[in-house]
VOMAR-767925 format. One line per field, with one value per residue (C-alpha): residue in three letters; chain; x, y, z. Coordinates in nm, 4 decimals. Layout:
! VOMAR-767925
resn	(ala	...)
chain	(A	...)
u	(X	...)
v	(Y	...)
w	(Z	...)
! end
This chain:
! VOMAR-767925
resn	(unk	unk	unk	unk	unk	unk	unk	unk	unk	unk	unk	unk	unk	unk	unk	unk	unk	unk	unk	unk	unk	unk	unk	unk	unk	unk	unk	unk	unk	unk	unk	unk	unk	unk	unk	unk	unk	unk	unk	unk	unk	unk	unk	unk	unk	unk	unk	unk	unk	unk	unk	unk	unk	unk	unk	unk	unk	unk	unk	unk	unk	unk	unk	unk	unk	unk	unk	unk	unk	unk	unk	unk	unk	unk	unk	unk	unk	unk	unk	unk	unk	unk	unk	unk	unk	unk	unk	unk	unk	unk	unk	unk	unk	unk	unk	unk	unk	unk	unk	unk	unk	unk	unk	unk	unk	unk	unk	unk	unk	unk	unk	unk	unk	unk	unk	unk	unk	unk	unk	unk	unk	unk	unk	unk	unk	unk	unk	unk	unk	unk	unk	unk	unk	unk	unk	unk	unk	unk	unk	unk	unk	unk	unk	unk	unk	unk	unk	unk	unk	unk	unk	unk	unk	unk	unk	unk	unk	unk	unk	unk	unk	unk	unk	unk	unk	unk	unk	unk	unk	unk	unk	unk	unk	unk	unk	unk	unk	unk	unk	unk	unk	unk	unk	unk	unk	unk	unk	unk	unk	unk	unk	unk	unk	unk	unk	unk	unk	unk	unk	unk	unk	unk	unk	unk	unk	unk	unk	unk	unk	unk	unk	unk	unk	unk	unk	unk	unk	unk	unk	unk	unk	unk	unk	unk	unk	unk	unk	unk	unk	unk	unk	unk	unk	unk	unk	unk	unk	unk	unk	unk	unk	unk	unk	unk	unk	unk	unk	unk	unk	unk	unk	unk	unk	unk	unk	unk	unk	unk	unk	unk	unk	unk	unk	unk	unk	unk	unk	unk	unk	unk	unk	unk	unk	unk	unk	unk	unk)
chain	(A	A	A	A	A	A	A	A	A	A	A	A	A	A	A	A	A	A	A	A	A	A	A	A	A	A	A	A	A	A	A	A	A	A	A	A	A	A	A	A	A	A	A	A	A	A	A	A	A	A	A	A	A	A	A	A	A	A	A	A	A	A	A	A	A	A	A	A	A	A	A	A	A	A	A	A	A	A	A	A	A	A	A	A	A	A	A	A	A	A	A	A	A	A	A	A	A	A	A	A	A	A	A	A	A	A	A	A	A	A	A	A	A	A	A	A	A	A	A	A	A	A	A	A	A	A	A	A	A	A	A	A	A	A	A	A	A	A	A	A	A	A	A	A	A	A	A	A	A	A	A	A	A	A	A	A	A	A	A	A	A	A	A	A	A	A	A	A	A	A	A	A	A	A	A	A	A	A	A	A	A	A	A	A	A	A	A	A	A	A	A	A	A	A	A	A	A	A	A	A	A	A	A	A	A	A	A	A	A	A	A	A	A	A	A	A	A	A	A	A	A	A	A	A	A	A	A	A	A	A	A	A	A	A	A	A	A	A	A	A	A	A	A	A	A	A	A	A	A	A	A	A	A	A	A	A	A	A	A	A	A	A	A	A	A	A	A	A	A	A	A	A	A	A	A	A	A)
u	(0.0000	0.1279	0.2293	0.0938	-0.2523	-0.2451	-0.1104	-0.4538	-0.5540	-0.2293	-0.2680	-0.6291	-0.5223	-0.2504	-0.4931	-0.7504	-0.4861	-0.3689	-0.7301	-0.7990	-0.4769	-0.5600	-0.9133	-0.7938	-0.5332	-0.7798	-1.0588	-0.9261	-1.0725	-1.2349	-0.9620	-0.9908	-1.3698	-1.3672	-1.0855	-1.2940	-1.1710	-1.4995	-1.4772	-1.1375	-1.2292	-1.5557	-1.3720	-1.1090	-1.3704	-1.5969	-1.3153	-1.1854	-1.5320	-1.6419	-1.3354	-1.3824	-1.7503	-1.6552	-1.4090	-1.6808	-1.9381	-1.7175	-1.6448	-1.2851	-1.1921	-0.8447	-0.8788	-0.6960	-1.0014	-1.0121	-0.6352	-0.6405	-0.9407	-0.7501	-0.4293	-0.5892	-0.8405	-0.5784	-0.3354	-0.6028	-0.7011	-0.3380	-0.2872	-0.6022	-0.5010	-0.1441	-0.2784	-0.5074	-0.2265	-0.0039	-0.2597	-0.2932	0.0851	0.1048	-0.1551	-0.0410	-0.0310	-0.3988	-0.5510	-0.6689	-0.8786	-1.0786	-1.3960	-1.5683	-1.9457	-2.2070	-2.2404	-1.8643	-1.8449	-2.1241	-1.9374	-1.6193	-1.8012	-1.9557	-1.6312	-1.4177	-1.6766	-1.6606	-1.2886	-1.1787	-1.4517	-1.3066	-1.2745	-1.1686	-0.8228	-0.8859	-0.6554	-0.3288	-0.0549	0.2709	0.5483	0.7500	1.1296	1.2198	1.1552	1.0650	0.7109	0.7619	0.5644	0.2776	0.4238	0.7379	0.9793	0.8033	0.4529	0.2087	-0.0315	-0.3445	-0.5289	-0.7976	-0.6576	-0.9884	-0.9629	-0.6174	-0.7390	-1.0254	-0.7810	-0.8399	-1.1627	-1.1239	-0.7889	-0.4383	-0.3378	-0.0514	-0.0233	-0.1653	0.0364	0.0673	0.1955	0.3734	0.5802	0.9199	1.1317	0.8915	0.9264	0.6574	0.7258	0.5200	0.5743	0.3871	0.2881	0.4779	0.3905	0.1363	0.1459	0.2053	0.4007	0.7620	0.9976	1.2888	1.5765	1.8382	2.1972	2.0894	1.8368	1.5440	1.2477	0.9938	0.7043	0.8003	0.5319	0.7388	1.0158	1.2444	1.3431	1.7085	1.7280	2.0197	1.8129	1.4567	1.2105	0.8882	0.6283	0.4688	0.1211	0.0719	0.3919	0.4066	0.6950	0.7000	0.8986	0.9122	0.8163	1.1213	1.4144	1.6697	1.7245	2.0873	2.2085	2.2989	1.9499	1.8445	1.4858	1.4429	1.3417	1.2144	1.1624	0.9329	0.6524	0.4428	0.0671	0.0836	0.3160	0.0724	-0.1011	-0.2929	-0.3736	-0.3735	-0.3181	-0.4224	-0.1645	-0.2988	-0.0059	0.3674	0.5504	0.7353	0.4133	0.2381	0.5145	0.4735	0.0934	0.1218	0.3534	0.1180	-0.1815	-0.0066	0.0927	-0.2600	-0.4195	-0.1898	-0.2549	-0.6325	-0.5956	-0.3925	-0.6526	-0.9547	-0.7750	-0.4980	-0.2442	-0.2919	0.0695)
v	(0.0000	0.3421	0.5563	0.8647	0.7099	0.6771	1.0267	1.1950	0.9185	0.9572	1.3336	1.2911	1.0556	1.2914	1.5828	1.3670	1.2602	1.6174	1.7349	1.4736	1.5553	1.9277	1.8639	1.6381	1.8950	2.1859	2.0081	1.8579	1.5209	1.4365	1.1933	1.0043	0.9936	0.8446	0.6044	0.4343	0.6271	0.8122	0.9045	1.0717	1.2346	1.3743	1.5024	1.6938	1.8306	1.9436	2.1169	2.3106	2.4082	2.5216	2.7433	2.8878	2.9654	3.1299	3.3602	3.4577	3.5578	3.6907	4.0579	4.1697	4.3925	4.4902	4.3189	4.0515	3.8244	3.8304	3.7905	3.4771	3.3456	3.3911	3.2334	2.9289	2.8584	2.9231	2.6812	2.4100	2.4672	2.4387	2.1170	1.9605	2.0620	1.9306	1.5963	1.5694	1.6526	1.3973	1.1220	1.2281	1.2200	0.8709	0.7396	0.8927	0.5589	0.4867	0.8269	0.7086	0.4357	0.6851	0.7904	1.1251	1.0903	1.3601	1.4107	1.4350	1.6989	1.8997	1.8753	1.9975	2.2987	2.3925	2.3364	2.5414	2.8211	2.8289	2.7661	3.0244	3.2815	3.6250	3.8515	4.2106	4.2361	4.4517	4.2892	4.4775	4.3813	4.5367	4.3603	4.6023	4.5703	4.8624	5.0122	5.3559	5.3531	5.1254	5.0703	5.1493	4.9265	4.7298	4.5023	4.1921	4.3329	4.2533	4.5353	4.5089	4.7710	4.8023	4.8466	4.9843	5.2885	5.3635	5.3431	5.5809	5.8526	5.8634	6.0679	6.1494	6.3195	6.2717	6.4912	6.5312	6.2477	5.9751	5.6586	5.5853	5.2900	5.3948	5.2319	5.3320	5.1202	4.8242	4.8193	4.9268	5.1391	5.2627	5.6048	5.8905	6.2105	6.5036	6.7801	6.8351	6.9979	7.3721	7.3699	7.4834	7.2697	7.4215	7.1888	7.2611	7.1376	6.7953	6.7708	6.7880	6.9428	7.1966	7.3406	7.6968	7.9549	8.2728	8.3567	8.4891	8.1405	8.0557	7.7279	7.5092	7.3886	7.4174	7.2024	7.3373	7.0708	7.1112	6.9926	6.6206	6.6020	6.4830	6.4695	6.1554	6.0950	5.7989	5.8047	5.6204	5.8604	5.5899	5.4732	5.4239	5.6504	5.3508	5.2008	5.0729	5.1892	5.5682	5.7325	6.0451	6.1492	6.3207	6.1038	6.1706	6.1240	5.8738	5.6544	5.6188	5.2820	5.3099	5.5305	5.4094	5.0354	4.7800	4.5591	4.2050	3.9929	3.9343	3.7135	3.5158	3.4271	3.3578	3.1125	2.9207	2.9068	2.7921	2.5034	2.4004	2.4134	2.1957	1.9371	1.9184	1.8959	1.6102	1.4268	1.4536	1.3362	1.0364	0.9612	0.9512	0.8269	0.5965	0.4567	0.0921	0.0310)
w	(0.0000	-0.0880	0.2110	0.0361	0.0343	0.4157	0.4765	0.5299	0.7735	0.9701	0.9901	1.1026	1.3821	1.4969	1.5160	1.6973	1.9522	2.0083	2.0443	2.3127	2.4930	2.4916	2.6212	2.9037	3.0098	2.9906	3.1839	3.5093	3.6074	3.2729	3.1701	3.4995	3.4829	3.1323	3.2240	3.4929	3.7978	3.8304	4.1992	4.1643	3.8333	3.9712	4.2780	4.0771	3.8370	4.1206	4.3064	4.0070	3.8814	4.2282	4.2630	3.9114	3.9820	4.3123	4.1340	3.8855	4.1470	4.4296	4.3645	4.4017	4.6923	4.8166	5.1542	5.3519	5.3353	4.9543	4.9336	5.1516	4.9576	4.6318	4.7635	4.9236	4.6474	4.3799	4.5456	4.5716	4.2060	4.0965	4.2945	4.1469	3.7954	3.8393	3.9671	3.6668	3.4233	3.5972	3.5361	3.1725	3.1255	3.2773	3.0313	2.7021	2.5187	2.5888	2.5107	2.1687	2.3301	2.5383	2.3610	2.3982	2.3799	2.3415	2.7168	2.7528	2.4811	2.6478	2.9783	2.8056	2.6595	2.9955	3.1876	2.9490	2.9584	3.3396	3.3882	3.1327	3.1827	3.0902	3.3926	3.4310	3.5848	3.8896	4.1413	4.1795	4.4240	4.5368	4.7297	4.9412	4.9408	5.1693	5.5117	5.3724	5.5113	5.8103	6.0320	5.7889	5.5145	5.5993	5.4159	5.2831	5.3179	5.0369	4.9557	4.7408	4.5397	4.2732	3.9221	3.7969	4.0243	3.8877	3.5275	3.6052	3.7105	4.0889	4.0912	4.4620	4.3973	4.5352	4.8268	5.0704	5.3224	5.0976	5.0311	4.6606	4.4594	4.1413	3.8695	3.7341	3.4982	3.5328	3.9144	4.1592	4.4678	4.7614	4.9167	5.0804	4.8998	5.0502	4.8040	4.5265	4.1805	4.1861	4.5127	4.5529	4.7600	4.9490	5.0450	5.3115	5.3038	5.4323	5.1472	5.3873	5.2031	5.3172	5.1231	5.0446	5.1173	5.1241	4.8794	5.1531	5.2731	5.2062	5.0144	4.9195	4.6207	4.4947	4.3017	4.1542	4.0895	3.7505	3.6560	3.7292	3.9359	4.2979	4.5423	4.7589	5.0744	5.3151	5.6820	5.8153	5.8357	5.9300	5.5724	5.4571	5.1772	4.9591	4.9745	4.6281	4.6900	4.6525	4.9784	4.8039	4.4416	4.1938	4.0556	3.7462	3.7653	3.4775	3.6870	3.9798	4.0067	4.3337	4.6305	4.9919	4.9252	5.1867	5.3604	5.3209	5.4384	5.4519	5.2058	5.4779	5.6643	5.3339	5.2374	5.5646	5.5258	5.1630	5.2537	5.5350	5.2987	5.0386	5.3009	5.4452	5.0995	4.9971	5.3253	5.2742	4.9150	5.0299	5.2994	5.0674	4.7556	4.8838	4.6427	4.5521	4.4684)
! end
């Protein structure tokens, strides 16, 4: 038989195999359910779909409660998905033997619609790497803010004393607004600024803030001169991402809680679905 005559059939089989593989990876638990391990497959599918539905209906807010909800549910979702992918990878030779019926295809359509439902990216986070604002925001603190407010141009305004998160050279920083547009800053020999009201003040240097310019300065004065994070600088309005972000956790404590969550999840999984080997 001529190989060229079988070429369309071979290509069709390859595409069918890749389609099945993609579906089983995209929909956690489906491969197990169709392979005979219905209890485990239904469990993984239920967990991932429940978490996806929760993210659709729970409105975002920059709070510690939402942050913990996102971390814990996201970690559980990732574990369930990784388990499902692991089972798919261990059964690559038999994927062609698994048949997708009408009900399976309907389940795939519904699952993909829920799991990959488009959502507006409102959740913004900043990880602090300095002690500029300590004790308000210290090293390792994770702050959350609403991206939508930043895109709308901060309708409530930005005034002196507010903490802002801004971006320069693809890095985000948090600092406190010291002076607003239209104000003149007078610096002494130690580069300590004061807002100049009268022109008779003797200044070592001056900075006039143009339109859409803000001068930020940290609260903690005991910052070394060689600190890589700027203690004070001029920030453009277009660089500001958020105003008054909320501290939702610390990366060190979050790391400990994440490890504990993974260990407990795996122990529960082993309890209800013990290995037969």
